[in-house]
N, C-alpha and C positions, 0 to 999 in steps of 0.2 A: 417630617419634612427634611429636606436636604437644602442646606444653605451654603453660600459661597461668600468668603470675605477676602478682600484685597488689602486690608489695613490692620492686620493683626487682631481682628475680632471686634473692632470698634463699631463697625456697621456690617450688616448682612443683607444679601439678596437671596430670596428664597427661590429655588430652581425646580424642585420636585416636591409634590405634596400628594399624599395618599388619602387625604380626608374625603375625597369624592368617591373613593373605592369602597369595597365592602368592609364591614366591621372587622377589625382584627388585622387589617393589612399593615405591614410594617417592613422597614428596612432592617437588615440584620448584620451585614458585613460590608466593609469598604476597603479598597486598596488602591493606592496611586503609585504607578511606576515612576512617574516624574511629575513635574508641575502641570502637565497638560493631559496625560493619559491615565484614566482611572476607571474603576468598575465598582458597582454596587450590586448586592444580591438581597433578596427578600422573600416575602411570602408569595404564595401562588406561583412558584417557579419562575419568578421574574429576575432577569439580569438587566443591568443598565451599564452603558459604556459612554464615556466622554472622551473627546479628543481635544477639548479646548478649556481644560481646567475646571470643568463643572458648569460652564456657562450654559451649555446645552447637553442633554442626555438622550441617547437612543435606547429604547426599551425593547427587550426580546423576552418572550415567554417560552421557557424551556418545556416544562411539563406542569400543568396546573395540578393542584392537589398536594404538592410537596413544597416544603419550605427550604430555602437555601440560606445557610447560616454564615458561611465564611468564604472569602475569596482571597487568593494570593497569586501573584504573578512573579516568575523568576526574571522575566524580561518583557519586552513589549509584545511578545507572541505567545509564550508558554505559561499556562496557569492552571490552577485547580480550584474547584468549588466543592465544599462539603455541605451536605444537607440532611434533611430528615430521612428516616427509614434507611440509613446506610448509603444514601446517594453520594457518589463521587462523580464529578464531571471534570474532564480534561480538555483543554483547548491548546491548539498550536497555531491559531489564527488571530490571536489578540482578543479573544472573546467574541468574535463574530460568529463562530460555530463552536459547539460543545459535543463531546462524545461521552456517553455514560460508561463508567467503569464498574466492574464487579467487585464489591467490597467483602461479600460474605458476612456482613454485619447488618443487623436489623434495627439497632438503636440509632438515634440521631447522632450525626457527626457534626461537631460544632466548631472545629478549628482546622485550618489548612495552611500549609507552607510549601511552596514550590521552590526547591533549591536551585534547580537548573533545568535543562531540557529533558532530563531523564529521571531525576530524583525528586521525591516529594513525600510529605507526611500529612496524615489527617488524624484527629483525635475526636473522641466523643463519649457518649454515655457508656456506663458499665465498664469503664477503664479501657475502652477501645483506643488503641494506638496502632496505626498501620503505616507502612512505608512502601514506596515503589522505587525500583531502580531501573525500570524499563519503560519509562514514559507512561505509566499508568496501566500497562497491559495486565500486570498482576499486582496485588496488594497483599501484604502479609505483616504479622506482628514482628517486631525486632527479635533477633535471635536470642537476646537475653531475657525475653519474656516481659519486658517493661510494659507498664500500663499507666495511663494518665487521663485526666479530664481536660487539660489545657497544655499549651506549649508555648515556649518563647525561644527564639533563636538569636544568638549573638554571633556576628562575624561569619555567617554562613554564606 
């Protein structure tokens, strides 16, 4: 379930619930650009977008049969989703539409960070660490051969 609080967590209003969906349905990643604009990703290729701080959510199904694990936006328009079986999605429309990118990775990608309109990173199973410097057109490992299962950015 996805909840919303306006009082520091003392009370919650539940906004999205997957209990009516098929067994195993889940939310996996969330990112808010500011107090009103946010995105959720989850199982069955679902993406969710809110423009009112989570009071309401618009759902879009990208491609069923794949799980989306992480979402991150650099600004209100440009973002990345990382998913199962090497799926990378790139948006320049604030998540209204997504374009699949070629990762050349078959393992699940579990983390994503969009630095700006052209640079981004994804990480996943088997030490996968990929970066783009051309708005997701190409993805490649860092030149130093780094590998990771997770990432955290400070001051980027």
